[in-house]
C-alpha positions in Angstrom: 25.5 11.1 -33.0 22.8 10.2 -35.8 20.0 12.7 -35.5 16.5 11.3 -35.6 13.8 13.5 -37.4 10.1 12.7 -37.2 7.9 12.9 -40.2 4.4 14.1 -39.6 3.0 10.8 -40.7 5.3 9.2 -38.1 4.4 11.4 -35.6 0.6 10.3 -36.4 1.5 6.7 -36.0 3.2 7.3 -32.6 0.1 9.1 -31.6 -2.1 6.5 -32.7 0.0 3.9 -31.1 0.0 5.8 -27.7 -3.6 6.4 -27.9 -4.3 2.8 -28.5 -2.3 1.7 -25.8 -3.9 4.2 -23.3 -7.3 3.0 -24.4 -6.5 -0.7 -24.0 -4.9 -0.2 -20.7 -8.0 1.7 -19.6 -10.3 -0.9 -20.8 -8.2 -3.7 -19.4 -8.1 -1.9 -16.0 -12.1 -1.5 -15.7 -12.5 -5.4 -16.9 -13.9 -4.6 -20.2 -11.9 -6.6 -22.3 -12.0 -10.2 -24.1 -9.6 -11.8 -21.5 -10.5 -9.9 -18.1 -14.2 -10.7 -17.5 -16.2 -8.2 -15.0 -15.9 -9.1 -11.5 -12.5 -11.0 -11.9 -9.8 -10.7 -9.0 -6.4 -9.1 -9.4 -3.1 -9.7 -7.3 -0.6 -6.9 -6.2 2.5 -5.6 -4.6 4.9 -2.8 -5.0 4.6 -1.5 -8.6 4.7 -5.3 -9.8 2.2 -5.2 -12.6 2.0 -3.0 -15.4 -1.9 -1.7 -15.0 -2.2 -1.5 -11.4 1.1 0.3 -10.9 -0.7 3.6 -12.6 -3.6 3.4 -9.8 -1.5 3.6 -6.8 -4.8 4.3 -4.2 -6.0 0.8 -5.4 -2.5 -0.8 -5.3 -2.1 -3.2 -2.4 1.6 -3.3 -1.2 1.5 -6.1 1.6 -0.6 -8.3 3.9 0.4 -9.4 7.3 -1.3 -11.9 9.5 -0.5 -13.0 13.0 -1.7 -14.2 16.1 -1.8 -10.8 18.4 1.3 -11.0 20.7 -0.6 -9.1 23.1 -3.8 -10.6 22.8 -3.4 -14.3 21.9 -6.9 -15.3 21.6 -7.1 -12.7 18.9 -5.7 -12.5 15.1 -4.4 -9.3 13.3 -4.5 -8.7 9.8 -2.8 -5.9 8.4 -3.4 -4.9 4.8 -1.3 -1.7 3.0 -1.9 0.4 0.0 -0.7 3.2 -2.1 3.0 2.5 -2.1 5.8 5.1 -1.7 3.9 8.0 -0.2 6.5 10.8 0.1 5.2 12.5 3.6 5.9 15.9 2.4 3.6 15.4 -0.7 1.0 18.2 -0.1 -1.0 19.9 -0.3 -3.1 16.9 -1.7 -2.2 14.5 1.0 -2.6 10.6 1.0 -6.6 9.3 1.2 -8.0 6.2 0.5 -10.3 6.1 -2.8 -14.0 7.1 -2.3 -15.0 4.9 -5.6 -13.2 1.6 -4.1 -13.8 -1.0 -1.8 -11.2 -2.4 0.1 -11.3 -6.1 1.1 -10.1 -8.8 3.4 -11.0 -12.0 2.7 -10.6 -15.4 5.0 -10.4 -18.9 3.8 -11.7 -20.8 6.9 -11.2 -24.3 5.3 -8.7 -24.5 2.6 -10.6 -24.4 -0.6 -9.5 -21.1 -2.0 -12.8 -19.7 -1.4 -13.4 -16.9 1.0 -15.9 -17.5 3.9 -15.7 -14.1 5.5 -15.2 -10.8 3.6 -14.3 -7.8 5.6 -15.2 -4.5 3.2 -14.4 -1.0 3.8 -15.7 1.8 2.0 -14.4 5.0 2.2 -16.0 8.7 2.3 -14.5 12.4 1.9 -15.5 15.5 3.6 -14.1 19.1 3.4 -14.9 21.8 5.7 -13.4 24.7 3.6 -13.3 24.6 -0.2 -11.9 28.0 -0.4 -8.6 27.3 1.1 -5.6 25.2 -0.2 -4.9 23.7 3.4 -5.2 20.5 4.2 -5.3 21.7 7.8 -6.0 25.1 8.8 -4.5 25.3 12.2 -2.8 22.8 14.4 -4.8 19.5 14.9 -5.0 18.0 18.4 -8.1 15.4 17.4 -9.5 13.6 14.6 -12.6 15.8 14.8 -10.5 18.8 15.1 -12.4 21.7 13.1 -8.8 22.6 12.0 -8.5 19.3 10.0 -10.1 20.6 6.7 -10.0 17.6 4.8 -11.3 14.3 6.8 -12.0 10.7 5.6 -14.4 8.4 7.7 -15.3 4.7 6.8 -18.1 2.0 6.9 -16.9 -1.5 7.6 -19.1 -4.4 6.5 -18.9 -8.3 7.0 -20.2 -10.5 4.5 -20.5 -14.4 5.3 -20.1 -16.9 2.2 -20.5 -20.3 1.2 -19.1 -21.0 -2.3 -19.0 -17.0 -3.3 -22.6 -16.8 -2.6 -23.5 -14.3 0.4 -25.5 -15.8 3.1 -25.4 -12.8 5.4 -24.3 -9.2 5.2 -23.7 -6.8 8.1 -22.5 -3.5 8.8 -20.3 -3.5 11.8 -19.2 -0.1 11.9 -20.3 3.0 10.8 -18.5 6.7 9.8 -15.5 5.5 12.1 -12.6 8.4 11.4 -9.4 7.8 9.5 -6.2 8.7 10.7 -5.0 11.6 8.6 -1.7 11.6 7.0 1.2 13.4 9.2 1.7 16.6 7.6 4.3 17.6 10.1 5.2 18.8 13.8 3.6 22.3 13.1 0.3 20.8 11.9 0.2 17.9 14.2 2.2 18.3 17.5 1.0 14.8 18.4 0.4 12.6 16.0 0.4 9.5 18.3 -2.8 10.9 19.9 -4.2 10.9 16.6 -3.3 7.4 15.8 -4.8 6.4 19.0 -8.1 8.1 18.5 -8.7 6.3 15.2 -8.6 2.7 17.0 -12.4 1.6 17.0 -13.4 -0.8 19.3 -16.4 -3.2 18.4 -19.0 -4.7 20.5 -17.5 -8.4 19.6 -14.1 -7.6 21.0 -12.6 -6.7 17.4 -10.8 -3.5 16.6 -10.3 -1.8 13.6 -7.9 1.0 12.5 -7.4 2.9 9.1 -5.0 5.5 8.3 -1.3 6.4 7.3 1.6 4.3 8.7 5.1 3.9 8.1 5.6 1.0 5.2 6.6 -1.8 7.2 8.4 -3.7 4.5 12.0 -3.5 4.5 14.2 -4.6 1.7 16.8 -3.3 -0.7 15.0 -2.6 -4.0 18.1 -2.9 -6.2 17.5 -6.8 -6.6 15.7 -5.5 -9.5 18.8 -4.2 -11.1 20.1 -7.5 -12.1 20.2 -8.7 -8.6 22.1 -6.1 -6.7 24.3 -4.7 -9.4 25.4 -8.1 -10.4 28.5 -7.6 -7.9 26.5 -7.1 -4.6 28.0 -3.6 -4.2 25.1 -2.1 -2.9 23.2 -4.2 -0.9 22.1 -2.9 2.9 20.2 0.1 1.6 16.3 0.0 3.0 14.7 1.6 -0.3 11.3 2.1 1.6 13.1 3.9 4.4 11.3 6.9 5.0 8.1 6.2 3.0 4.6 5.8 4.3 1.7 3.9 3.2 -2.1 3.8 3.8 -3.1 0.9 6.3 -6.0 -1.1 7.0 -5.6 -3.2 10.3 -8.3 -5.5 11.9 -7.7 -7.5 15.1 -10.6 -10.2 15.5 -11.3 -13.0 18.2 -9.7 -15.9 16.5 -12.7 -18.2 17.0 -14.5 -16.0 14.7 -12.1 -16.8 11.9 -11.2 -20.4 12.0 -13.3 -23.1 11.1 -12.9 -25.0 14.4 -10.1 -25.8 17.3 -9.4 -28.9 15.4 -8.8 -27.0 11.7 -7.1 -24.0 13.0 -5.6 -22.7 9.5 -6.9 -19.8 7.8 -5.9 -18.3 4.5 -6.1 -14.4 4.1 -5.5 -12.4 1.0 -6.8 -8.6 0.2 -8.5 -7.2 -2.8 -9.7 -3.8 -4.0 -12.8 -3.1 -6.3 -13.6 -0.1 -7.9 -16.8 1.0 -9.8 -16.5 1.0 -13.3 -18.3 3.4 -16.1 -21.2 1.1 -16.1 -21.7 1.4 -12.3 -20.5 -2.2 -11.6 -17.7 -3.2 -9.1 -14.9 -4.9 -10.8 -11.9 -6.0 -8.7 -8.5 -4.2 -9.7 -6.1 -5.6 -6.9 -5.3 -8.9 -4.7 -2.4 -9.9 -2.7 -1.9 -12.9 -0.2 1.7 -13.9 -0.1 4.4 -11.7 -0.9 6.8 -11.4 -3.9 4.3 -14.2 -5.8 3.5 -11.8 -8.7 6.7 -9.3 -8.5 9.2 -12.1 -8.8 7.5 -15.4 -9.7 5.2 -14.7 -12.4 6.9 -13.2 -15.6 5.7 -10.3 -17.5 3.7 -11.6 -19.9 1.4 -13.4 -17.2 1.4 -10.5 -14.8 -1.8 -8.7 -15.6 -3.5 -12.1 -16.4 -2.7 -13.3 -12.9 -4.0 -9.8 -11.5 -6.8 -10.8 -13.2 -7.3 -14.5 -11.7 -9.3 -15.6 -8.7 -7.5 -17.7 -6.1 -9.0 -20.7 -6.7 -7.9 -20.5 -10.2 -4.2 -20.1 -9.2 -3.1 -23.7 -10.4 -3.0 -22.5 -13.8 0.0 -20.5 -12.9 2.1 -23.6 -11.1 4.7 -23.9 -13.7 6.1 -20.4 -12.7 6.5 -21.9 -9.2 7.8 -25.2 -10.2 10.2 -24.0 -12.8 11.2 -20.5 -11.2 13.3 -18.1 -12.9 15.0 -16.7 -10.0 17.7 -19.4 -9.3 18.5 -19.4 -13.0 19.3 -15.6 -12.7 21.2 -16.1 -9.7 23.2 -18.9 -10.9 24.0 -17.1 -14.4 25.3 -14.2 -12.3 26.8 -15.2 -9.1 27.5 -19.1 -10.3 25.4 -20.6 -7.3 24.0 -23.9 -8.9 20.0 -23.6 -9.1 18.0 -26.2 -7.3 16.9 -29.5 -9.7 13.3 -28.8 -10.9 10.4 -29.1 -10.2 10.3 -27.4 -7.0 7.7 -29.1 -5.0 8.8 -27.2 -1.8 7.9 -23.9 -3.2 4.7 -25.4 -4.0 4.2 -26.0 0.0 5.8 -22.5 1.1 3.8 -20.4 -1.7 0.4 -22.2 -2.6 -0.5 -24.9 0.1 1.2 -24.2 3.4 3.8 -26.3 4.8 2.3 -30.0 5.9 2.2 -30.2 9.7 2.8 -26.5 10.1 0.3 -24.3 8.1 -1.3 -26.8 5.7 -5.4 -27.3 5.9 -6.4 -30.8 5.1 -7.7 -31.1 1.3 -6.1 -27.7 0.8 -6.5 -26.3 -3.0 -3.3 -24.6 -4.0 -3.8 -20.8 -4.4 -1.8 -17.7 -3.6 -3.0 -16.7 0.1 -1.1 -16.1 3.4 -1.7 -19.1 5.6 -1.6 -18.8 9.2 -2.1 -21.6 11.8 -3.7 -20.0 14.8 -2.9 -22.7 17.0 0.8 -21.9 17.4 1.2 -19.2 20.4 3.1 -16.0 19.5 6.8 -15.8 20.1 7.9 -13.6 23.0 11.3 -13.0 21.2 10.5 -13.1 17.3 13.3 -14.4 14.9 13.3 -12.5 11.7 14.1 -15.7 9.6 10.9 -17.1 11.1 10.3 -20.9 10.5 13.8 -21.2 9.0 15.3 -20.5 12.3 13.0 -22.6 14.6 10.2 -19.8 15.3 7.2 -21.7 14.1 5.0 -18.4 14.6 6.9 -16.7 11.8 6.7 -16.5 8.1 5.6 -18.5 5.9 3.3 -19.4 8.9 1.3 -16.1 8.2 3.9 -13.0 8.7 4.4 -10.6 11.1 5.7 -7.2 10.6 9.2 -8.2 11.9 9.7 -11.1 9.5 12.3 -10.8 6.9 10.6 -12.3 3.9 13.3 -11.0 1.3 16.1 -13.2 3.1 13.7 -16.0 3.8 12.4 -16.3 0.2 15.6 -16.0 -1.2 17.2 -18.8 0.9 14.4 -21.0 0.4 14.4 -20.2 -3.6 17.9 -21.4 -3.3 17.1 -24.5 -1.9 17.2 -24.4 2.0 14.4 -26.5 2.2 16.0 -29.1 0.0 19.4 -29.3 2.1 21.3 -26.8 0.2 21.8 -24.6 3.1 22.9 -20.8 2.5 22.7 -17.3 3.9 21.6 -15.4 1.0 20.2 -11.8 1.9 20.0 -8.1 1.0 21.7 -7.1 4.1 18.4 -5.1 5.4 17.5 -7.2 8.6 14.8 -4.8 10.1 12.6 -1.9 9.6 14.2 1.4 9.9 11.4 2.4 12.6 10.3 0.2 15.6 6.9 -1.2 15.8 4.2 -0.5 18.1 3.5 -3.2 20.9 -0.2 -2.9 20.6 -3.1 -2.9 18.1 -2.5 -1.5 15.3 1.2 -2.6 15.6 2.3 -0.8 12.6 5.1 2.1 13.1 3.8 5.8 13.0 4.3 7.5 9.6 7.1 9.3 8.8 6.3 13.2 9.4 6.5 15.4 6.5 8.6 17.8 8.5 11.3 15.3 8.9 13.9 17.3 7.3 16.6 19.5 8.8 15.4 22.8 9.9 17.2 25.9 7.8 20.1 27.6 9.7 22.2 30.5 9.7 21.8 32.3 6.0 19.3 29.9 5.2 15.9 30.5 3.9 14.8 30.4 7.9 16.7 33.8 8.4 15.5 35.0 5.1 11.9 34.3 6.5 12.2 35.8 9.7 14.2 38.6 8.2 11.0 39.3 6.1 8.6 38.9 8.8 10.6 41.6 11.1 10.6 44.2 8.2 6.7 43.8 8.0 6.4 43.6 11.7 8.4 47.0 11.9 6.1 48.4 8.7 2.8 47.5 10.4 3.8 47.6 14.3 3.4 43.7 14.7 -0.3 43.8 13.4 -0.5 40.5 11.3 -3.7 41.2 10.4 -2.8 44.5 8.9 -0.3 42.4 6.8 -2.7 40.0 5.4 -5.2 42.7 4.8 -2.6 44.6 3.0 -1.6 42.1 0.9 -5.0 41.3 0.0 -5.8 44.9 -1.0 -2.6 45.0 -2.7 -3.6 41.8 -4.7 -7.0 43.2 -5.5 -5.4 46.9 -6.9 -3.2 44.6 -9.1 -6.3 43.1 -10.8 -8.1 46.1 -11.0 -4.7 48.0 -12.7 -4.9 45.0 -15.2 -8.2 45.3 -16.2 -8.2 48.9 -16.5 -4.9 48.7 -19.0 -6.9 45.7 -20.8 -10.0 48.1 -21.4 -7.7 51.1 -22.3 -6.0 49.0 -25.2 -9.1 47.5 -26.4 -10.5 51.3 -27.0 -7.3 52.3 -28.4 -7.3 49.4 -31.0 -11.0 50.1 -31.7 -10.1 53.6 -32.9 -7.2 52.5 -35.0 -4.6 54.0 -32.6 -2.8 50.7 -31.8 
């Protein structure tokens, strides 16, 4: 093995390179570069682009839009942020950023510009800053005094015309966020907390914000040269057990669509953050799944993130000449369909004709939903490919298997090249709810096995028993004694320090 030695100059050069890269990344993220204009939009998913992957609170993971199965006169939109939340990740559990705006955009006429903008801003509250605890006792309600760290949000509705605001209304104020699911001891009935965080509005809309199980199900080993190059490890739901922060909105459909004659809406989400100058700059955007992850190459990912939907046509070559089929052909010898791929343009950019394509549509990366198609009583995971027109790519339901659908479409399913490609993960690990907000309850931080036998549980119980025997079961005495002991240690340390200083000043030491 050859040893590598670093000279002082080499270390300085490396440090300069790292500092330069960090500075460039910070400037780009705040929109202060020659290529990213302030206020530009970004697109995102599960850690798919360099800049946003370092800002998980602002990183959109997925967007879902579907006609509500139990209220078919309404449309439900779910947008998720903060990927890969480890449920036990305390004591600083998962919050929405208080210096950000979380937004859902609705295009009612197909021109790739939002006509409605729903905007959430979040506020933190800390009851007791002198404890490390997220909650200081069992929490039974969203306003429980024992819930030490809480969030609330305001919701605004902006109506736009060609990106100019024509009205701006606050439609919800100081609404509580469902907390992170710390564990059974802290939150014995989390379903109750979830229900209390659902807010009903006067116009028949409902809104929810809080933690949820990540509804996206897939085997992420697709990025290990497409499942290891031999399909030896497919079938593992990589997102199993992870949570996300969800925002869900259920709105009377008539409020979203242009008219009964034009029922198709385009939907995407964004995140905006206040930069050092006090200006709001978009740092994340997401509509259709997998576009920036799989379709857009590395060299263009951050540029794509900085673009707006009405400019998405500049990325058209990445859709019409996709890399993925060529990669599949090189590894598995499945012949790639001929290009240019106009079928992919309809699926990912314009909507499919006679299904979810609005008249005079402008190509853009947005989730397109035909709100006139009623929900299916028994949804099929392959959606439109399996004859279920209420499913993906007509909007996106929580149960739609977008990985299998996308793989089969990319390999030419719509061109007559029938295939059964998939990742062998066909459903989410947790069942979805039957009513709003539909997302599954978040995985609990206490999901692990309880210690048994001579493990930690026995040691803790044994220690507690010994202390109880010494104090006669007086727990307050235990705490007081421990605090007093701690104070005594501090006093002894201060005394020793003073004594050593005195001896040093006299030349004794």
